[in-house]
N, C-alpha and C positions, 0 to 999 in steps of 0.2 A: 523499527524492529519488525513491524508487520510486513513491510515490503520485502524484507530479507528472509522471511520465514518460508519454510517448505510449503508447497501447495496444500498439503493436508492440514497444516496449521492455519493457513490463510482461510481455507474452506470452513474450518471449525469456528472461526471468529464471529461469523454472522449467521442469522437465521437463513434457512434454505430459500425463503421467498424473496430475498433481496438480491440485487445485482452486486455480488461480492467483490468483483474486480473494481467496480466503480466505488464501492464503499472503502476499499483499501486505499485507493488514490485520493479520495476525498479526505479520509482521516489523515493521511500524510500531509496533504496540502494545508488542512486546518491546523495541524500540529506545528508545521513549519511557520505558518503565519502567527500563531499564538506566541511562540517563543522568540521570534525575530532573531534567530541564531546567526543569520548571514553576517551581521556586523561584527561578530566575535570570531569569525573564521579567518585562519591564515590563507594565503594564496592557494596552496595545494588543496586545502579543505574546500575552498570555494570552487576550485576547478572540478573536483570530484563531485560535489553537489550539483554543479552546473551541468555536468554530463548526464546525471540522473534526471534533472529537471528538463533538459533538452530532449532526452529520450521520451519522457512522458508527454511532452508537448507535441513532438512529431507524431506520436502514436495516439493522438486525441482526435475526437470528432466522430461524427455519425458513422463514417465508414469503418470505425473500430468498435462499433457497438457490441459485436459478438465477443470480442476480447474482454470487455468489461462486464457484460451482462450474462454471459453463459459460464456457469461455474466450471464446466469441464475445461474451459480455456486455461484456467489456472494450472491444470495438469498437462495440457497438450500443446498450448501455443508457445512457441519458442520465445516470443517477446516477453512472456512472464519470466522465463529463465534469465533473460537479459536484465529485466528489472530487478530480480532477486540478486543477481551478480553485482549490479551497480549499487544497490542498497547495501550489500555486504562490503563493497569497497569503501563506501562512505563510513560505515561503522568502523572499519579498520583504520582509515585515515584519521578518524576522531579519537582513536585509541580507546574505544568503548568495547565492552564485552557483550556479545549477543546474548539476549535472553528472550525466551518465547513470550510473545505479547499476550495480554489478557483480553478478555472480552470487554467491550466498552461500556457496559451497564446501560446502554440506551434502550428505549422502548421503540420497537418497530411495529408499524401498523400496516395492515392490508385490508381489503374489503371484507375478509372473513373473520379475522381475529387480530389480536395484538400479541407481541411476545417481548418480554424483558430479556435483554441480551446479557445473561449471566452464565456462569459455569453450570 
């Protein structure tokens, strides 16, 4: 749901001092691993999920650091629009209803302070 959310919702999910794009993709990857959903998908669902995963893989690595580490990229980088579209396609093929994601309740630390990620 978080990958399909509008940029403003994605931006609001994490504290300002974290790499929000990276957090979004990590949360997606962790959730996908935790539920092991791939075994339960039909062929069409697997195909749509595969397109999203392939897109994230192709757009990974050090040369894409700005896309994942600069919050403004959520609003301005066309690749984020593509990710949102692919995530929406997966939601649709799963016959799920989109709902705005909630903050993850994690505690984030930096050199100056910590912040509990709640509403």
